[in-house]
N, CA, C and O atoms as a GROMACS GRO file, in nm:
protein
  652
    1MET      N    1  10.577  11.266  10.036
    1MET     CA    2  10.453  11.196   9.994
    1MET      C    3  10.480  11.112   9.869
    1MET      O    4  10.432  11.000   9.857
    2LYS      N    5  10.554  11.168   9.780
    2LYS     CA    6  10.586  11.096   9.654
    2LYS      C    7  10.661  10.965   9.689
    2LYS      O    8  10.632  10.862   9.629
    3LYS      N    9  10.751  10.968   9.781
    3LYS     CA   10  10.826  10.848   9.820
    3LYS      C   11  10.729  10.742   9.875
    3LYS      O   12  10.736  10.624   9.842
    4PHE      N   13  10.636  10.792   9.961
    4PHE     CA   14  10.534  10.697  10.015
    4PHE      C   15  10.452  10.634   9.906
    4PHE      O   16  10.428  10.513   9.908
    5ASN      N   17  10.407  10.716   9.810
    5ASN     CA   18  10.327  10.660   9.700
    5ASN      C   19  10.404  10.555   9.620
    5ASN      O   20  10.348  10.452   9.582
    6GLU      N   21  10.528  10.580   9.595
    6GLU     CA   22  10.614  10.487   9.524
    6GLU      C   23  10.624  10.354   9.604
    6GLU      O   24  10.613  10.244   9.550
    7TYR      N   25  10.646  10.371   9.736
    7TYR     CA   26  10.663  10.252   9.824
    7TYR      C   27  10.528  10.174   9.824
    7TYR      O   28  10.530  10.052   9.810
    8LEU      N   29  10.422  10.238   9.838
    8LEU     CA   30  10.288  10.178   9.842
    8LEU      C   31  10.262  10.105   9.715
    8LEU      O   32  10.216   9.991   9.717
    9TYR      N   33  10.291  10.170   9.600
    9TYR     CA   34  10.271  10.110   9.469
    9TYR      C   35  10.357   9.980   9.454
    9TYR      O   36  10.307   9.877   9.409
   10SER      N   37  10.483   9.989   9.491
   10SER     CA   38  10.576   9.877   9.484
   10SER      C   39  10.523   9.761   9.579
   10SER      O   40  10.522   9.644   9.542
   11PHE      N   41  10.484   9.800   9.695
   11PHE     CA   42  10.436   9.702   9.795
   11PHE      C   43  10.310   9.626   9.734
   11PHE      O   44  10.303   9.504   9.737
   12GLU      N   45  10.216   9.702   9.679
   12GLU     CA   46  10.096   9.645   9.622
   12GLU      C   47  10.132   9.550   9.508
   12GLU      O   48  10.079   9.439   9.501
   13ARG      N   49  10.221   9.592   9.420
   13ARG     CA   50  10.257   9.508   9.306
   13ARG      C   51  10.324   9.382   9.354
   13ARG      O   52  10.294   9.274   9.304
   14ASN      N   53  10.414   9.393   9.449
   14ASN     CA   54  10.488   9.269   9.493
   14ASN      C   55  10.402   9.176   9.569
   14ASN      O   56  10.409   9.056   9.547
   15VAL      N   57  10.319   9.226   9.657
   15VAL     CA   58  10.225   9.138   9.733
   15VAL      C   59  10.124   9.072   9.638
   15VAL      O   60  10.093   8.954   9.656
   16SER      N   61  10.075   9.144   9.541
   16SER     CA   62   9.977   9.087   9.442
   16SER      C   63  10.047   8.974   9.367
   16SER      O   64   9.988   8.869   9.347
   17LYS      N   65  10.173   8.994   9.325
   17LYS     CA   66  10.239   8.891   9.251
   17LYS      C   67  10.262   8.767   9.335
   17LYS      O   68  10.239   8.654   9.291
   18VAL      N   69  10.311   8.790   9.458
   18VAL     CA   70  10.329   8.677   9.552
   18VAL      C   71  10.203   8.600   9.582
   18VAL      O   72  10.200   8.477   9.586
   19LEU      N   73  10.096   8.679   9.602
   19LEU     CA   74   9.967   8.605   9.636
   19LEU      C   75   9.913   8.529   9.519
   19LEU      O   76   9.858   8.420   9.537
   20LEU      N   77   9.927   8.582   9.398
   20LEU     CA   78   9.876   8.518   9.278
   20LEU      C   79   9.963   8.390   9.253
   20LEU      O   80   9.908   8.283   9.228
   21LEU      N   81  10.094   8.403   9.258
   21LEU     CA   82  10.181   8.288   9.240
   21LEU      C   83  10.156   8.179   9.340
   21LEU      O   84  10.147   8.061   9.308
   22SER      N   85  10.145   8.224   9.467
   22SER     CA   86  10.124   8.126   9.577
   22SER      C   87   9.993   8.056   9.557
   22SER      O   88   9.986   7.934   9.576
   23MET      N   89   9.886   8.127   9.518
   23MET     CA   90   9.760   8.066   9.495
   23MET      C   91   9.765   7.962   9.392
   23MET      O   92   9.714   7.852   9.413
   24VAL      N   93   9.827   7.993   9.274
   24VAL     CA   94   9.839   7.902   9.165
   24VAL      C   95   9.913   7.770   9.208
   24VAL      O   96   9.869   7.657   9.183
   25VAL      N   97  10.028   7.796   9.275
   25VAL     CA   98  10.103   7.682   9.320
   25VAL      C   99  10.026   7.592   9.418
   25VAL      O  100  10.028   7.469   9.410
   26LEU      N  101   9.956   7.661   9.513
   26LEU     CA  102   9.872   7.589   9.609
   26LEU      C  103   9.762   7.511   9.543
   26LEU      O  104   9.739   7.395   9.579
   27VAL      N  105   9.698   7.566   9.454
   27VAL     CA  106   9.586   7.492   9.384
   27VAL      C  107   9.647   7.377   9.305
   27VAL      O  108   9.588   7.268   9.303
   28PHE      N  109   9.756   7.395   9.242
   28PHE     CA  110   9.820   7.286   9.163
   28PHE      C  111   9.858   7.172   9.262
   28PHE      O  112   9.824   7.056   9.238
   29ILE      N  113   9.928   7.206   9.371
   29ILE     CA  114   9.970   7.101   9.466
   29ILE      C  115   9.846   7.037   9.527
   29ILE      O  116   9.848   6.916   9.552
   30SER      N  117   9.742   7.107   9.551
   30SER     CA  118   9.619   7.052   9.603
   30SER      C  119   9.553   6.956   9.507
   30SER      O  120   9.496   6.856   9.550
   31ALA      N  121   9.559   6.984   9.377
   31ALA     CA  122   9.499   6.897   9.277
   31ALA      C  123   9.584   6.768   9.272
   31ALA      O  124   9.528   6.659   9.260
   32ILE      N  125   9.716   6.780   9.280
   32ILE     CA  126   9.797   6.659   9.277
   32ILE      C  127   9.778   6.577   9.397
   32ILE      O  128   9.774   6.455   9.389
   33ALA      N  129   9.766   6.640   9.509
   33ALA     CA  130   9.740   6.566   9.635
   33ALA      C  131   9.610   6.500   9.637
   33ALA      O  132   9.599   6.389   9.690
   34ARG      N  133   9.504   6.564   9.580
   34ARG     CA  134   9.372   6.502   9.571
   34ARG      C  135   9.376   6.382   9.480
   34ARG      O  136   9.314   6.279   9.507
   35PHE      N  137   9.449   6.397   9.370
   35PHE     CA  138   9.462   6.283   9.273
   35PHE      C  139   9.533   6.163   9.340
   35PHE      O  140   9.501   6.047   9.314
   36ALA      N  141   9.628   6.193   9.425
   36ALA     CA  142   9.708   6.095   9.492
   36ALA      C  143   9.629   6.035   9.609
   36ALA      O  144   9.679   5.942   9.672
   37GLY      N  145   9.511   6.082   9.640
   37GLY     CA  146   9.432   6.031   9.747
   37GLY      C  147   9.453   6.097   9.880
   37GLY      O  148   9.405   6.046   9.981
   38HIS      N  149   9.523   6.211   9.884
   38HIS     CA  150   9.546   6.286  10.008
   38HIS      C  151   9.506   6.429   9.992
   38HIS      O  152   9.591   6.517   9.975
   39PRO      N  153   9.370   6.455   9.997
   39PRO     CA  154   9.323   6.589   9.970
   39PRO      C  155   9.365   6.684  10.084
   39PRO      O  156   9.370   6.650  10.202
   40MET      N  157   9.395   6.806  10.035
   40MET     CA  158   9.429   6.915  10.130
   40MET      C  159   9.311   7.005  10.138
   40MET      O  160   9.301   7.098  10.057
   41ASN      N  161   9.218   6.984  10.233
   41ASN     CA  162   9.093   7.059  10.238
   41ASN      C  163   9.121   7.211  10.267
   41ASN      O  164   9.044   7.297  10.225
   42TRP      N  165   9.224   7.239  10.333
   42TRP     CA  166   9.246   7.378  10.368
   42TRP      C  167   9.299   7.461  10.253
   42TRP      O  168   9.301   7.583  10.262
   43ALA      N  169   9.344   7.397  10.140
   43ALA     CA  170   9.402   7.464  10.030
   43ALA      C  171   9.307   7.554   9.952
   43ALA      O  172   9.346   7.660   9.903
   44VAL      N  173   9.183   7.510   9.942
   44VAL     CA  174   9.085   7.587   9.871
   44VAL      C  175   9.053   7.714   9.956
   44VAL      O  176   9.042   7.824   9.902
   45ASP      N  177   9.039   7.695  10.088
   45ASP     CA  178   9.010   7.812  10.173
   45ASP      C  179   9.128   7.918  10.171
   45ASP      O  180   9.105   8.039  10.166
   46LEU      N  181   9.246   7.868  10.175
   46LEU     CA  182   9.363   7.957  10.173
   46LEU      C  183   9.375   8.024  10.036
   46LEU      O  184   9.416   8.140  10.027
   47SER      N  185   9.342   7.952   9.934
   47SER     CA  186   9.340   8.006   9.792
   47SER      C  187   9.235   8.122   9.782
   47SER      O  188   9.258   8.226   9.721
   48THR      N  189   9.122   8.096   9.842
   48THR     CA  190   9.010   8.204   9.844
   48THR      C  191   9.067   8.327   9.912
   48THR      O  192   9.046   8.437   9.861
   49PHE      N  193   9.134   8.315  10.020
   49PHE     CA  194   9.191   8.425  10.098
   49PHE      C  195   9.293   8.499  10.007
   49PHE      O  196   9.289   8.622   9.997
   50MET      N  197   9.384   8.424   9.944
   50MET     CA  198   9.484   8.488   9.857
   50MET      C  199   9.422   8.552   9.731
   50MET      O  200   9.468   8.656   9.684
   51PHE      N  201   9.315   8.485   9.676
   51PHE     CA  202   9.260   8.540   9.556
   51PHE      C  203   9.189   8.677   9.586
   51PHE      O  204   9.198   8.772   9.509
   52ALA      N  205   9.120   8.681   9.698
   52ALA     CA  206   9.045   8.806   9.732
   52ALA      C  207   9.146   8.923   9.747
   52ALA      O  208   9.126   9.031   9.691
   53TRP      N  209   9.252   8.899   9.823
   53TRP     CA  210   9.352   9.009   9.847
   53TRP      C  211   9.425   9.040   9.716
   53TRP      O  212   9.452   9.156   9.686
   54ALA      N  213   9.457   8.938   9.641
   54ALA     CA  214   9.527   8.971   9.510
   54ALA      C  215   9.437   9.048   9.418
   54ALA      O  216   9.486   9.138   9.349
   55CYS      N  217   9.313   9.019   9.411
   55CYS     CA  218   9.220   9.087   9.321
   55CYS      C  219   9.206   9.238   9.364
   55CYS      O  220   9.217   9.327   9.280
   56PHE      N  221   9.183   9.262   9.494
   56PHE     CA  222   9.165   9.403   9.530
   56PHE      C  223   9.294   9.484   9.529
   56PHE      O  224   9.289   9.606   9.512
   57LEU      N  225   9.405   9.423   9.545
   57LEU     CA  226   9.531   9.495   9.534
   57LEU      C  227   9.559   9.519   9.387
   57LEU      O  228   9.606   9.626   9.351
   58ALA      N  229   9.532   9.425   9.303
   58ALA     CA  230   9.558   9.436   9.158
   58ALA      C  231   9.470   9.537   9.091
   58ALA      O  232   9.512   9.604   8.997
   59VAL      N  233   9.342   9.551   9.140
   59VAL     CA  234   9.250   9.643   9.077
   59VAL      C  235   9.298   9.788   9.107
   59VAL      O  236   9.278   9.877   9.025
   60ASP      N  237   9.358   9.809   9.220
   60ASP     CA  238   9.413   9.941   9.257
   60ASP      C  239   9.536   9.973   9.169
   60ASP      O  240   9.556  10.087   9.127
   61ILE      N  241   9.615   9.872   9.144
   61ILE     CA  242   9.730   9.891   9.052
   61ILE      C  243   9.680   9.926   8.914
   61ILE      O  244   9.731  10.018   8.850
   62ALA      N  245   9.581   9.852   8.867
   62ALA     CA  246   9.528   9.884   8.730
   62ALA      C  247   9.467  10.027   8.729
   62ALA      O  248   9.480  10.098   8.630
   63TRP      N  249   9.405  10.067   8.836
   63TRP     CA  250   9.346  10.199   8.844
   63TRP      C  251   9.453  10.303   8.840
   63TRP      O  252   9.439  10.404   8.772
   64LYS      N  253   9.565  10.278   8.914
   64LYS     CA  254   9.678  10.376   8.914
   64LYS      C  255   9.743  10.389   8.779
   64LYS      O  256   9.788  10.497   8.740
   65GLU      N  257   9.748  10.278   8.707
   65GLU     CA  258   9.816  10.275   8.578
   65GLU      C  259   9.722  10.310   8.459
   65GLU      O  260   9.761  10.301   8.343
   66ASP      N  261   9.601  10.349   8.492
   66ASP     CA  262   9.497  10.384   8.387
   66ASP      C  263   9.477  10.260   8.294
   66ASP      O  264   9.465  10.280   8.174
   67LYS      N  265   9.472  10.143   8.342
   67LYS     CA  266   9.453  10.027   8.260
   67LYS      C  267   9.312   9.968   8.282
   67LYS      O  268   9.287   9.853   8.247
   68MET      N  269   9.222  10.046   8.338
   68MET     CA  270   9.086   9.999   8.354
   68MET      C  271   9.010  10.023   8.226
   68MET      O  272   9.038  10.117   8.153
   69MET      N  273   8.916   9.938   8.201
   69MET     CA  274   8.830   9.953   8.082
   69MET      C  275   8.753  10.081   8.090
   69MET      O  276   8.698  10.114   8.196
   70SER      N  277   8.747  10.154   7.979
   70SER     CA  278   8.658  10.270   7.978
   70SER      C  279   8.598  10.286   7.842
   70SER      O  280   8.659  10.253   7.740
   71VAL      N  281   8.475  10.337   7.840
   71VAL     CA  282   8.407  10.360   7.714
   71VAL      C  283   8.394  10.516   7.697
   71VAL      O  284   8.309  10.581   7.758
   72ASP      N  285   8.480  10.567   7.616
   72ASP     CA  286   8.481  10.717   7.600
   72ASP      C  287   8.464  10.762   7.456
   72ASP      O  288   8.514  10.867   7.416
   73VAL      N  289   8.395  10.684   7.382
   73VAL     CA  290   8.372  10.717   7.239
   73VAL      C  291   8.308  10.849   7.224
   73VAL      O  292   8.355  10.932   7.145
   74LEU      N  293   8.203  10.873   7.297
   74LEU     CA  294   8.136  11.005   7.284
   74LEU      C  295   8.205  11.114   7.350
   74LEU      O  296   8.205  11.227   7.299
   75ILE      N  297   8.266  11.087   7.465
   75ILE     CA  298   8.334  11.191   7.541
   75ILE      C  299   8.452  11.244   7.466
   75ILE      O  300   8.481  11.363   7.479
   76ARG      N  301   8.522  11.162   7.387
   76ARG     CA  302   8.645  11.212   7.320
   76ARG      C  303   8.604  11.311   7.208
   76ARG      O  304   8.687  11.391   7.164
   77LYS      N  305   8.483  11.307   7.162
   77LYS     CA  306   8.439  11.403   7.058
   77LYS      C  307   8.398  11.539   7.113
   77LYS      O  308   8.377  11.633   7.036
   78LEU      N  309   8.386  11.551   7.245
   78LEU     CA  310   8.350  11.680   7.307
   78LEU      C  311   8.468  11.766   7.321
   78LEU      O  312   8.582  11.719   7.310
   79PRO      N  313   8.447  11.896   7.347
   79PRO     CA  314   8.562  11.987   7.368
   79PRO      C  315   8.631  11.948   7.502
   79PRO      O  316   8.570  11.888   7.590
   80GLU      N  317   8.752  11.983   7.510
   80GLU     CA  318   8.838  11.945   7.627
   80GLU      C  319   8.776  11.990   7.759
   80GLU      O  320   8.783  11.916   7.858
   81LYS      N  321   8.717  12.104   7.764
   81LYS     CA  322   8.655  12.155   7.888
   81LYS      C  323   8.545  12.056   7.934
   81LYS      O  324   8.534  12.027   8.053
   82TRP      N  325   8.464  12.003   7.838
   82TRP     CA  326   8.361  11.910   7.877
   82TRP      C  327   8.418  11.776   7.906
   82TRP      O  328   8.361  11.702   7.986
   83GLN      N  329   8.530  11.737   7.844
   83GLN     CA  330   8.586  11.610   7.871
   83GLN      C  331   8.636  11.613   8.019
   83GLN      O  332   8.617  11.515   8.092
   84LYS      N  333   8.697  11.723   8.061
   84LYS     CA  334   8.739  11.737   8.198
   84LYS      C  335   8.623  11.726   8.294
   84LYS      O  336   8.631  11.656   8.395
   85PHE      N  337   8.516  11.795   8.261
   85PHE     CA  338   8.394  11.796   8.344
   85PHE      C  339   8.344  11.655   8.362
   85PHE      O  340   8.322  11.613   8.475
   86PHE      N  341   8.326  11.581   8.258
   86PHE     CA  342   8.274  11.443   8.266
   86PHE      C  343   8.368  11.349   8.339
   86PHE      O  344   8.325  11.257   8.410
   87LYS      N  345   8.496  11.373   8.320
   87LYS     CA  346   8.596  11.291   8.388
   87LYS      C  347   8.586  11.311   8.541
   87LYS      O  348   8.595  11.216   8.618
   88LEU      N  349   8.568  11.438   8.582
   88LEU     CA  350   8.554  11.464   8.722
   88LEU      C  351   8.423  11.414   8.779
   88LEU      O  352   8.418  11.369   8.894
   89ILE      N  353   8.318  11.421   8.701
   89ILE     CA  354   8.192  11.363   8.738
   89ILE      C  355   8.209  11.211   8.761
   89ILE      O  356   8.164  11.154   8.860
   90ASN      N  357   8.274  11.152   8.667
   90ASN     CA  358   8.300  11.007   8.676
   90ASN      C  359   8.381  10.974   8.799
   90ASN      O  360   8.348  10.878   8.869
   91TYR      N  361   8.484  11.048   8.828
   91TYR     CA  362   8.565  11.027   8.950
   91TYR      C  363   8.483  11.043   9.074
   91TYR      O  364   8.503  10.969   9.170
   92PHE      N  365   8.392  11.137   9.076
   92PHE     CA  366   8.311  11.156   9.195
   92PHE      C  367   8.209  11.046   9.213
   92PHE      O  368   8.176  11.012   9.326
   93ILE      N  369   8.157  10.988   9.103
   93ILE     CA  370   8.071  10.875   9.114
   93ILE      C  371   8.148  10.750   9.163
   93ILE      O  372   8.097  10.671   9.242
   94ILE      N  373   8.268  10.736   9.115
   94ILE     CA  374   8.355  10.625   9.154
   94ILE      C  375   8.388  10.637   9.301
   94ILE      O  376   8.388  10.538   9.375
   95SER      N  377   8.416  10.760   9.344
   95SER     CA  378   8.451  10.789   9.488
   95SER      C  379   8.330  10.753   9.578
   95SER      O  380   8.348  10.693   9.684
   96ALA      N  381   8.209  10.788   9.536
   96ALA     CA  382   8.089  10.758   9.613
   96ALA      C  383   8.076  10.606   9.628
   96ALA      O  384   8.051  10.557   9.738
   97PHE      N  385   8.092  10.533   9.521
   97PHE     CA  386   8.081  10.387   9.526
   97PHE      C  387   8.190  10.330   9.615
   97PHE      O  388   8.163  10.236   9.689
   98LEU      N  389   8.311  10.381   9.611
   98LEU     CA  390   8.420  10.336   9.692
   98LEU      C  391   8.397  10.362   9.840
   98LEU      O  392   8.431  10.280   9.925
   99VAL      N  393   8.341  10.473   9.869
   99VAL     CA  394   8.302  10.507  10.012
   99VAL      C  395   8.201  10.402  10.056
   99VAL      O  396   8.212  10.348  10.166
  100TYR      N  397   8.102  10.372   9.972
  100TYR     CA  398   8.007  10.267  10.004
  100TYR      C  399   8.076  10.135  10.030
  100TYR      O  400   8.044  10.068  10.127
  101LEU      N  401   8.170  10.097   9.945
  101LEU     CA  402   8.243   9.976   9.966
  101LEU      C  403   8.328   9.976  10.096
  101LEU      O  404   8.336   9.874  10.164
  102VAL      N  405   8.387  10.083  10.129
  102VAL     CA  406   8.462  10.093  10.254
  102VAL      C  407   8.375  10.070  10.371
  102VAL      O  408   8.408   9.988  10.456
  103ILE      N  409   8.261  10.141  10.379
  103ILE     CA  410   8.174  10.130  10.487
  103ILE      C  411   8.117   9.986  10.499
  103ILE      O  412   8.121   9.926  10.607
  104TRP      N  413   8.066   9.935  10.392
  104TRP     CA  414   8.006   9.800  10.396
  104TRP      C  415   8.113   9.692  10.406
  104TRP      O  416   8.088   9.585  10.460
  105GLY      N  417   8.230   9.719  10.354
  105GLY     CA  418   8.339   9.625  10.363
  105GLY      C  419   8.382   9.602  10.507
  105GLY      O  420   8.402   9.488  10.549
  106PHE      N  421   8.397   9.715  10.587
  106PHE     CA  422   8.433   9.700  10.720
  106PHE      C  423   8.316   9.638  10.807
  106PHE      O  424   8.335   9.562  10.902
  107TYR      N  425   8.195   9.679  10.764
  107TYR     CA  426   8.081   9.621  10.830
  107TYR      C  427   8.078   9.465  10.809
  107TYR      O  428   8.058   9.388  10.903
  108LEU      N  429   8.098   9.426  10.686
  108LEU     CA  430   8.096   9.283  10.658
  108LEU      C  431   8.209   9.210  10.731
  108LEU      O  432   8.190   9.098  10.779
  109SER      N  433   8.325   9.273  10.739
  109SER     CA  434   8.432   9.216  10.812
  109SER      C  435   8.402   9.198  10.962
  109SER      O  436   8.439   9.098  11.024
  110TYR      N  437   8.334   9.295  11.016
  110TYR     CA  438   8.289   9.288  11.153
  110TYR      C  439   8.184   9.171  11.175
  110TYR      O  440   8.192   9.094  11.270
  111THR      N  441   8.090   9.164  11.085
  111THR     CA  442   7.983   9.066  11.105
  111THR      C  443   8.034   8.918  11.079
  111THR      O  444   7.972   8.823  11.125
  112THR      N  445   8.140   8.903  11.008
  112THR     CA  446   8.190   8.771  10.978
  112THR      C  447   8.309   8.736  11.071
  112THR      O  448   8.383   8.642  11.043
  113ARG      N  449   8.325   8.810  11.178
  113ARG     CA  450   8.447   8.791  11.261
  113ARG      C  451   8.442   8.652  11.333
  113ARG      O  452   8.547   8.597  11.367
  114PHE      N  453   8.327   8.598  11.356
  114PHE     CA  454   8.318   8.468  11.421
  114PHE      C  455   8.313   8.348  11.321
  114PHE      O  456   8.325   8.233  11.362
  115ARG      N  457   8.297   8.377  11.200
  115ARG     CA  458   8.290   8.275  11.096
  115ARG      C  459   8.431   8.228  11.067
  115ARG      O  460   8.521   8.310  11.051
  116THR      N  461   8.453   8.100  11.061
  116THR     CA  462   8.588   8.048  11.032
  116THR      C  463   8.579   7.962  10.908
  116THR      O  464   8.471   7.917  10.869
  117PHE      N  465   8.690   7.942  10.849
  117PHE     CA  466   8.702   7.853  10.730
  117PHE      C  467   8.678   7.708  10.783
  117PHE      O  468   8.711   7.675  10.896
  118VAL      N  469   8.618   7.627  10.695
  118VAL     CA  470   8.597   7.487  10.731
  118VAL      C  471   8.734   7.416  10.744
  118VAL      O  472   8.759   7.344  10.840
  119GLY      N  473   8.815   7.437  10.648
  119GLY     CA  474   8.944   7.369  10.648
  119GLY      C  475   9.051   7.428  10.732
  119GLY      O  476   9.151   7.361  10.759
  120ILE      N  477   9.034   7.553  10.777
  120ILE     CA  478   9.141   7.619  10.854
  120ILE      C  479   9.073   7.667  10.990
  120ILE      O  480   9.014   7.775  10.993
  121PRO      N  481   9.081   7.591  11.095
  121PRO     CA  482   9.022   7.634  11.218
  121PRO      C  483   9.100   7.753  11.276
  121PRO      O  484   9.219   7.769  11.251
  122ASN      N  485   9.030   7.836  11.352
  122ASN     CA  486   9.087   7.954  11.414
  122ASN      C  487   9.142   8.064  11.317
  122ASN      O  488   9.223   8.150  11.354
  123PHE      N  489   9.092   8.056  11.191
  123PHE     CA  490   9.129   8.157  11.098
  123PHE      C  491   8.998   8.222  11.053
  123PHE      O  492   8.919   8.162  10.981
  124SER      N  493   8.977   8.344  11.095
  124SER     CA  494   8.852   8.411  11.074
  124SER      C  495   8.831   8.449  10.927
  124SER      O  496   8.926   8.487  10.858
  125TYR      N  497   8.707   8.437  10.880
  125TYR     CA  498   8.672   8.478  10.741
  125TYR      C  499   8.676   8.624  10.727
  125TYR      O  500   8.673   8.673  10.614
  126SER      N  501   8.683   8.702  10.834
  126SER     CA  502   8.698   8.848  10.832
  126SER      C  503   8.822   8.892  10.753
  126SER      O  504   8.824   8.999  10.693
  127TRP      N  505   8.926   8.805  10.755
  127TRP     CA  506   9.048   8.841  10.686
  127TRP      C  507   9.022   8.850  10.535
  127TRP      O  508   9.084   8.929  10.465
  128VAL      N  509   8.930   8.766  10.487
  128VAL     CA  510   8.889   8.769  10.345
  128VAL      C  511   8.811   8.891  10.317
  128VAL      O  512   8.843   8.965  10.225
  129THR      N  513   8.704   8.916  10.397
  129THR     CA  514   8.615   9.024  10.369
  129THR      C  515   8.683   9.160  10.393
  129THR      O  516   8.639   9.260  10.338
  130LEU      N  517   8.790   9.165  10.474
  130LEU     CA  518   8.864   9.285  10.498
  130LEU      C  519   8.932   9.329  10.367
  130LEU      O  520   8.964   9.447  10.353
  131SER      N  521   8.954   9.246  10.279
  131SER     CA  522   9.025   9.281  10.151
  131SER      C  523   8.929   9.379  10.074
  131SER      O  524   8.979   9.466  10.003
  132ILE      N  525   8.799   9.368  10.087
  132ILE     CA  526   8.704   9.459  10.021
  132ILE      C  527   8.730   9.599  10.073
  132ILE      O  528   8.748   9.693   9.996
  133ALA      N  529   8.732   9.612  10.202
  133ALA     CA  530   8.742   9.749  10.262
  133ALA      C  531   8.881   9.806  10.236
  133ALA      O  532   8.893   9.922  10.197
  134VAL      N  533   8.985   9.729  10.256
  134VAL     CA  534   9.124   9.782  10.232
  134VAL      C  535   9.142   9.811  10.088
  134VAL      O  536   9.201   9.914  10.053
  135GLY      N  537   9.096   9.728  10.003
  135GLY     CA  538   9.110   9.755   9.854
  135GLY      C  539   9.035   9.882   9.814
  135GLY      O  540   9.082   9.959   9.730
  136ALA      N  541   8.918   9.902   9.875
  136ALA     CA  542   8.841  10.019   9.844
  136ALA      C  543   8.904  10.144   9.893
  136ALA      O  544   8.896  10.249   9.828
  137VAL      N  545   8.969  10.134  10.014
  137VAL     CA  546   9.038  10.249  10.068
  137VAL      C  547   9.156  10.286   9.979
  137VAL      O  548   9.180  10.404   9.954
  138LEU      N  549   9.230  10.189   9.930
  138LEU     CA  550   9.344  10.211   9.839
  138LEU      C  551   9.294  10.275   9.707
  138LEU      O  552   9.353  10.370   9.656
  139MET      N  553   9.183  10.220   9.654
  139MET     CA  554   9.130  10.278   9.528
  139MET      C  555   9.075  10.415   9.549
  139MET      O  556   9.084  10.498   9.460
  140LEU      N  557   9.016  10.443   9.667
  140LEU     CA  558   8.964  10.575   9.695
  140LEU      C  559   9.075  10.674   9.701
  140LEU      O  560   9.062  10.787   9.654
  141ARG      N  561   9.190  10.629   9.762
  141ARG     CA  562   9.311  10.716   9.773
  141ARG      C  563   9.356  10.748   9.630
  141ARG      O  564   9.386  10.864   9.599
  142THR      N  565   9.363  10.647   9.544
  142THR     CA  566   9.406  10.671   9.403
  142THR      C  567   9.311  10.763   9.333
  142THR      O  568   9.354  10.849   9.255
  143THR      N  569   9.177  10.748   9.360
  143THR     CA  570   9.082  10.832   9.291
  143THR      C  571   9.095  10.979   9.333
  143THR      O  572   9.083  11.070   9.251
  144ILE      N  573   9.120  10.998   9.465
  144ILE     CA  574   9.145  11.132   9.512
  144ILE      C  575   9.266  11.196   9.454
  144ILE      O  576   9.267  11.316   9.425
  145ILE      N  577   9.368  11.119   9.437
  145ILE     CA  578   9.492  11.170   9.369
  145ILE      C  579   9.460  11.206   9.224
  145ILE      O  580   9.506  11.309   9.176
  146LYS      N  581   9.381  11.124   9.152
  146LYS     CA  582   9.343  11.151   9.018
  146LYS      C  583   9.252  11.279   9.014
  146LYS      O  584   9.263  11.356   8.919
  147ILE      N  585   9.169  11.302   9.109
  147ILE     CA  586   9.082  11.421   9.110
  147ILE      C  587   9.176  11.544   9.128
  147ILE      O  588   9.162  11.645   9.058
  148LYS      N  589   9.270  11.534   9.222
  148LYS     CA  590   9.361  11.645   9.248
  148LYS      C  591   9.441  11.681   9.123
  148LYS      O  592   9.460  11.798   9.090
  149LYS      N  593   9.487  11.577   9.055
  149LYS     CA  594   9.564  11.597   8.933
  149LYS      C  595   9.484  11.660   8.824
  149LYS      O  596   9.532  11.747   8.752
  150GLU      N  597   9.361  11.617   8.813
  150GLU     CA  598   9.269  11.672   8.712
  150GLU      C  599   9.237  11.820   8.738
  150GLU      O  600   9.233  11.901   8.646
  151LEU      N  601   9.215  11.854   8.865
  151LEU     CA  602   9.183  11.989   8.902
  151LEU      C  603   9.305  12.086   8.890
  151LEU      O  604   9.287  12.204   8.862
  152THR      N  605   9.423  12.036   8.912
  152THR     CA  606   9.542  12.121   8.897
  152THR      C  607   9.603  12.118   8.761
  152THR      O  608   9.698  12.192   8.737
  153LYS      N  609   9.555  12.037   8.670
  153LYS     CA  610   9.609  12.026   8.536
  153LYS      C  611   9.568  12.153   8.458
  153LYS      O  612   9.449  12.186   8.451
  154PRO      N  613   9.663  12.222   8.403
  154PRO     CA  614   9.628  12.341   8.326
  154PRO      C  615   9.548  12.308   8.198
  154PRO      O  616   9.573  12.208   8.130
  155ASP      N  617   9.454  12.394   8.170
  155ASP     CA  618   9.371  12.372   8.048
  155ASP      C  619   9.452  12.409   7.923
  155ASP      O  620   9.518  12.513   7.920
  156LYS      N  621   9.446  12.323   7.821
  156LYS     CA  622   9.511  12.351   7.696
  156LYS      C  623   9.453  12.468   7.628
  156LYS      O  624   9.523  12.539   7.556
  157LEU      N  625   9.322  12.494   7.648
  157LEU     CA  626   9.250  12.604   7.576
  157LEU      C  627   9.309  12.737   7.635
  157LEU      O  628   9.338  12.831   7.560
  158LYS      N  629   9.325  12.743   7.761
  158LYS     CA  630   9.379  12.871   7.823
  158LYS      C  631   9.525  12.889   7.778
  158LYS      O  632   9.566  13.003   7.754
  159LEU      N  633   9.604  12.784   7.765
  159LEU     CA  634   9.740  12.799   7.719
  159LEU      C  635   9.743  12.854   7.573
  159LEU      O  636   9.828  12.938   7.541
  160LYS      N  637   9.657  12.809   7.491
  160LYS     CA  638   9.647  12.853   7.351
  160LYS      C  639   9.611  13.001   7.344
  160LYS      O  640   9.670  13.076   7.267
  161GLU      N  641   9.512  13.042   7.426
  161GLU     CA  642   9.467  13.182   7.430
  161GLU      C  643   9.573  13.274   7.472
  161GLU      O  644   9.582  13.385   7.421
  162ASP      N  645   9.660  13.229   7.571
  162ASP     CA  646   9.761  13.313   7.630
  162ASP      C  647   9.868  13.342   7.526
  162ASP      O  648   9.933  13.446   7.535
  163LYS      N  649   9.888  13.256   7.431
  163LYS     CA  650   9.998  13.273   7.333
  163LYS      C  651   9.968  13.384   7.239
  163LYS      O  652  10.048  13.412   7.150
   0.00000   0.00000   0.00000
């Protein structure tokens, strides 16, 4: 399982980097082409597709690396037992929201299956909206791993009492 987690993490990082770089290059080339009088109408649509996927993959990476913004000024002043309790409550709230995103993300993907991009015929908009559901599944997986880690982490208070 650890090997799979490392592979998934590496895959997410590399795909996010490639999508972000491709998007920037595409927008730049599109701007130059528009200036030259040859607009590339499909470039904005393809950039939207790449941006959506890069965002949802990158947010899972940030969540895995604990680089998400958090406000814990009050929580840090509480005893460790209460910190753990509030952290778990927070994880469960996040999990509930992610389950909501998974359900509605797949629903949105289904309902937009016949919508196509203006500049890219035969390319369904569902591929963009699917990034919501897939990103939420990845973040939910990360959250469940964080919950398991928090529940199996030994309490420092118990360790001090045992000594």
